Each structure stands twice: as C-alpha cells, then as structure tokens.
LUMDO-600357 format. One record per atom (N, C-alpha, C, O): atom name; x, y, z negated. Coordinates in Angstrom, 2 decimals, decimal comma. Layout:
N
  a       X       Y       Z
 CA       X       Y       Z
...
This chain:
80
  a       X       Y       Z
  N -106,10 -285,89   21,48
 CA -104,98 -286,32   22,28
  C -103,78 -285,42   22,00
  O -103,91 -284,21   21,84
  N -102,62 -286,03   21,93
 CA -101,40 -285,27   21,70
  C -100,60 -285,24   22,99
  O -100,02 -286,24   23,40
  N -100,57 -284,08   23,63
 CA  -99,90 -283,94   24,91
  C  -98,40 -283,70   24,76
  O  -97,68 -283,67   25,76
  N  -97,93 -283,52   23,54
 CA  -96,51 -283,23   23,33
  C  -95,63 -284,47   23,39
  O  -94,41 -284,36   23,44
  N  -96,23 -285,65   23,38
 CA  -95,44 -286,89   23,44
  C  -95,10 -287,22   24,89
  O  -96,00 -287,34   25,72
  N  -93,83 -287,37   25,20
 CA  -93,45 -287,72   26,59
  C  -93,69 -289,21   26,85
  O  -92,96 -290,06   26,35
  N  -94,70 -289,49   27,62
 CA  -95,02 -290,89   27,92
  C  -94,28 -291,39   29,15
  O  -93,89 -292,56   29,19
  N  -94,09 -290,56   30,14
 CA  -93,46 -290,98   31,40
  C  -92,03 -291,45   31,23
  O  -91,64 -292,43   31,85
  N  -91,25 -290,78   30,40
 CA  -89,85 -291,17   30,23
  C  -89,74 -292,53   29,54
  O  -88,82 -293,29   29,84
  N  -90,65 -292,83   28,64
 CA  -90,60 -294,12   27,96
  C  -90,86 -295,26   28,94
  O  -90,22 -296,31   28,86
  N  -91,78 -295,07   29,85
 CA  -92,07 -296,11   30,84
  C  -90,86 -296,36   31,73
  O  -90,56 -297,52   32,04
  N  -90,19 -295,32   32,14
 CA  -89,04 -295,51   33,04
  C  -87,92 -296,25   32,33
  O  -87,24 -297,06   32,97
  N  -87,69 -296,00   31,05
 CA  -86,64 -296,74   30,33
  C  -87,04 -298,19   30,16
  O  -86,19 -299,08   30,22
  N  -88,32 -298,45   29,94
 CA  -88,78 -299,83   29,81
  C  -88,53 -300,60   31,10
  O  -88,12 -301,76   31,06
  N  -88,77 -299,96   32,25
 CA  -88,55 -300,63   33,52
  C  -87,08 -300,95   33,72
  O  -86,74 -302,03   34,21
  N  -86,20 -300,04   33,36
 CA  -84,77 -300,29   33,52
  C  -84,30 -301,41   32,61
  O  -83,47 -302,23   33,02
  N  -84,82 -301,47   31,40
 CA  -84,44 -302,54   30,49
  C  -84,91 -303,88   31,03
  O  -84,18 -304,87   30,96
  N  -86,11 -303,92   31,56
 CA  -86,64 -305,17   32,10
  C  -85,83 -305,68   33,27
  O  -85,62 -306,88   33,39
  N  -85,38 -304,79   34,12
 CA  -84,58 -305,21   35,28
  C  -83,25 -305,79   34,85
  O  -82,80 -306,79   35,41
  N  -82,60 -305,17   33,86
 CA  -81,31 -305,70   33,41
  C  -81,48 -307,08   32,78
  O  -80,63 -307,95   32,95
  N  -82,58 -307,29   32,06
 CA  -82,84 -308,60   31,49
  C  -83,08 -309,62   32,59
  O  -82,62 -310,76   32,49
  N  -83,80 -309,24   33,64
 CA  -84,07 -310,15   34,73
  C  -82,79 -310,52   35,48
  O  -82,60 -311,68   35,84
  N  -81,92 -309,55   35,70
 CA  -80,65 -309,84   36,37
  C  -79,84 -310,80   35,53
  O  -79,16 -311,68   36,07
  N  -79,89 -310,63   34,23
 CA  -79,17 -311,51   33,34
  C  -79,72 -312,92   33,46
  O  -78,95 -313,89   33,47
  N  -81,02 -313,06   33,55
 CA  -81,60 -314,40   33,64
  C  -81,20 -315,07   34,96
  O  -81,02 -316,28   34,99
  N  -81,06 -314,31   36,02
 CA  -80,61 -314,88   37,29
  C  -79,18 -315,38   37,15
  O  -78,84 -316,46   37,65
  N  -78,35 -314,61   36,47
 CA  -76,97 -315,04   36,24
  C  -76,94 -316,30   35,38
  O  -76,14 -317,21   35,61
  N  -77,82 -316,36   34,39
 CA  -77,89 -317,54   33,54
  C  -78,33 -318,76   34,34
  O  -77,83 -319,86   34,13
  N  -79,27 -318,55   35,24
 CA  -79,74 -319,65   36,10
  C  -78,59 -320,15   36,96
  O  -78,41 -321,36   37,09
  N  -77,83 -319,25   37,54
 CA  -76,69 -319,66   38,36
  C  -75,66 -320,43   37,54
  O  -75,11 -321,43   38,01
  N  -75,41 -319,98   36,35
 CA  -74,45 -320,66   35,47
  C  -74,95 -322,06   35,12
  O  -74,19 -323,03   35,15
  N  -76,24 -322,15   34,79
 CA  -76,84 -323,44   34,45
  C  -76,77 -324,39   35,64
  O  -76,44 -325,57   35,48
  N  -77,08 -323,89   36,82
 CA  -77,05 -324,73   38,02
  C  -75,64 -325,21   38,33
  O  -75,44 -326,36   38,73
  N  -74,67 -324,35   38,14
 CA  -73,28 -324,74   38,39
  C  -72,86 -325,86   37,45
  O  -72,18 -326,81   37,86
  N  -73,25 -325,75   36,20
 CA  -72,91 -326,79   35,22
  C  -73,60 -328,11   35,56
  O  -72,99 -329,17   35,50
  N  -74,88 -328,04   35,93
 CA  -75,62 -329,24   36,29
  C  -75,01 -329,91   37,51
  O  -74,85 -331,13   37,54
  N  -74,68 -329,13   38,51
 CA  -74,12 -329,69   39,74
  C  -72,75 -330,32   39,48
  O  -72,45 -331,39   40,01
  N  -71,95 -329,66   38,67
 CA  -70,62 -330,20   38,36
  C  -70,74 -331,52   37,60
  O  -70,02 -332,48   37,90
  N  -71,63 -331,57   36,64
 CA  -71,83 -332,80   35,86
  C  -72,32 -333,94   36,76
  O  -71,84 -335,06   36,66
  N  -73,29 -333,64   37,62
 CA  -73,83 -334,66   38,52
  C  -72,76 -335,15   39,49
  O  -72,65 -336,35   39,75
  N  -71,97 -334,23   40,02
 CA  -70,91 -334,61   40,97
  C  -69,86 -335,48   40,29
  O  -69,36 -336,42   40,89
  N  -69,52 -335,17   39,04
 CA  -68,56 -335,99   38,29
  C  -69,09 -337,41   38,09
  O  -68,35 -338,39   38,22
  N  -70,38 -337,52   37,76
 CA  -71,00 -338,84   37,57
  C  -70,97 -339,63   38,88
  O  -70,68 -340,82   38,88
  N  -71,27 -338,97   39,97
 CA  -71,29 -339,63   41,28
  C  -69,89 -340,10   41,65
  O  -69,71 -341,21   42,15
  N  -68,89 -339,26   41,41
 CA  -67,52 -339,61   41,78
  C  -66,97 -340,78   40,97
  O  -66,04 -341,45   41,43
  N  -67,51 -341,03   39,80
 CA  -67,06 -342,15   38,98
  C  -67,53 -343,50   39,53
  O  -66,95 -344,54   39,23
  N  -68,58 -343,47   40,32
 CA  -69,18 -344,70   40,84
  C  -68,43 -345,20   42,07
  O  -67,76 -344,44   42,77
  N  -68,58 -346,49   42,33
 CA  -67,96 -347,12   43,51
  C  -68,60 -346,53   44,77
  O  -69,82 -346,35   44,81
  N  -67,81 -346,22   45,80
 CA  -68,33 -345,56   47,01
  C  -69,46 -346,31   47,72
  O  -70,31 -345,67   48,35
  N  -69,50 -347,63   47,64
 CA  -70,52 -348,38   48,36
  C  -71,66 -348,86   47,48
  O  -72,51 -349,62   47,95
  N  -71,70 -348,45   46,23
 CA  -72,71 -348,98   45,31
  C  -74,09 -348,34   45,57
  O  -74,20 -347,21   46,04
  N  -75,10 -349,10   45,24
 CA  -76,48 -348,62   45,39
  C  -76,76 -347,48   44,41
  O  -77,47 -346,53   44,73
  N  -76,18 -347,59   43,22
 CA  -76,40 -346,55   42,21
  C  -75,84 -345,21   42,69
  O  -76,44 -344,16   42,46
  N  -74,69 -345,25   43,35
 CA  -74,10 -344,01   43,87
  C  -75,00 -343,41   44,94
  O  -75,22 -342,20   44,97
  N  -75,53 -344,25   45,82
 CA  -76,43 -343,75   46,87
  C  -77,68 -343,12   46,25
  O  -78,15 -342,08   46,71
  N  -78,20 -343,76   45,19
 CA  -79,39 -343,25   44,52
  C  -79,08 -341,91   43,85
  O  -79,86 -340,96   43,95
  N  -77,94 -341,83   43,17
 CA  -77,56 -340,59   42,48
  C  -77,28 -339,46   43,48
  O  -77,59 -338,30   43,21
  N  -76,70 -339,80   44,63
 CA  -76,47 -338,77   45,65
  C  -77,79 -338,24   46,19
  O  -77,92 -337,04   46,45
  N  -78,77 -339,13   46,36
 CA  -80,09 -338,69   46,82
  C  -80,74 -337,80   45,77
  O  -81,36 -336,79   46,11
  N  -80,62 -338,16   44,49
 CA  -81,16 -337,33   43,42
  C  -80,46 -335,97   43,39
  O  -81,10 -334,94   43,18
  N  -79,15 -335,98   43,60
 CA  -78,38 -334,74   43,61
  C  -78,88 -333,81   44,70
  O  -79,05 -332,62   44,47
  N  -79,12 -334,35   45,89
 CA  -79,62 -333,53   47,00
  C  -81,02 -333,00   46,70
  O  -81,33 -331,85   47,01
  N  -81,88 -333,85   46,10
 CA  -83,22 -333,40   45,74
  C  -83,15 -332,29   44,69
  O  -83,88 -331,30   44,76
  N  -82,27 -332,45   43,73
 CA  -82,10 -331,43   42,70
  C  -81,51 -330,15   43,28
  O  -81,78 -329,05   42,79
  N  -80,71 -330,29   44,31
 CA  -80,11 -329,13   44,97
  C  -81,22 -328,25   45,55
  O  -81,18 -327,02   45,44
  N  -82,20 -328,88   46,16
 CA  -83,33 -328,14   46,71
  C  -84,08 -327,42   45,59
  O  -84,46 -326,26   45,74
  N  -84,29 -328,12   44,47
 CA  -84,97 -327,50   43,33
  C  -84,18 -326,33   42,77
  O  -84,76 -325,31   42,39
  N  -82,86 -326,47   42,71
 CA  -82,02 -325,39   42,20
  C  -82,11 -324,17   43,11
  O  -82,18 -323,03   42,63
  N  -82,12 -324,40   44,41
 CA  -82,23 -323,28   45,37
  C  -83,57 -322,58   45,22
  O  -83,64 -321,36   45,21
  N  -84,64 -323,36   45,09
 CA  -85,97 -322,77   44,91
  C  -86,04 -321,95   43,63
  O  -86,58 -320,84   43,63
  N  -85,48 -322,49   42,54
 CA  -85,49 -321,78   41,27
  C  -84,70 -320,47   41,36
  O  -85,11 -319,46   40,80
  N  -83,58 -320,50   42,06
 CA  -82,77 -319,29   42,24
  C  -83,56 -318,22   42,98
  O  -83,62 -317,07   42,53
  N  -84,16 -318,57   44,11
 CA  -84,87 -317,56   44,90
  C  -86,11 -317,07   44,18
  O  -86,49 -315,91   44,33
  N  -86,75 -317,93   43,41
 CA  -87,89 -317,49   42,62
  C  -87,44 -316,46   41,58
  O  -88,12 -315,46   41,35
  N  -86,31 -316,71   40,98
 CA  -85,75 -315,77   40,01
  C  -85,41 -314,44   40,69
  O  -85,68 -313,38   40,13
  N  -84,82 -314,49   41,88
 CA  -84,49 -313,27   42,61
  C  -85,74 -312,47   42,94
  O  -85,74 -311,24   42,82
  N  -86,81 -313,15   43,35
 CA  -88,06 -312,46   43,67
  C  -88,65 -311,79   42,43
  O  -89,17 -310,68   42,51
  N  -88,56 -312,47   41,29
 CA  -89,10 -311,91   40,06
  C  -88,32 -310,70   39,58
  O  -88,84 -309,89   38,82
  N  -87,08 -310,58   40,00
 CA  -86,25 -309,46   39,57
  C  -86,54 -308,17   40,33
  O  -86,14 -307,09   39,89
  N  -87,19 -308,27   41,43
 CA  -87,44 -307,07   42,24
  C  -88,56 -306,24   41,69
  O  -88,90 -305,20   42,26
C-alpha cells in the first residue's frame, strides 16, 4: 500500500464537480421546459378560442405542466 497518495482530496474535488454538473442539468431542464411551454402556448394561441382542438391542446398543456414540475423537482432532489 502506498500511503503517500492523497485519496481524500481527490474525493472532495469529485463531489464538487458532480454538483456543478447537476446544477447545470437543472438549468438545462428549466431552459428546455421554457421552450416547450412557449411553443405549446404559441400553438394554442393560433387556434380558434372555441375549437375542440384548442380545448384538447390546453388540456395537454396542463398535463405537461404537471410533468414539467415533477421533472424539475426530481432534478432538484438529485442535485442535493
């Protein structure tokens, strides 16, 4: 065994690198969600206010909103 190699400091730097990568992924998730929501809202706004397709797309948008929120909080939990 070679006791002269510092093992503890290497582990601490690995943990710091992992956290910064995780924070970045949370930011990427937020950016992706913002783009998806904007695109969906633009599609909905193009439709006639009383159309069935608009009602269906609005319902899908709300369902996807719940999924986006879940994905965000899951990402936040994984970053801790």
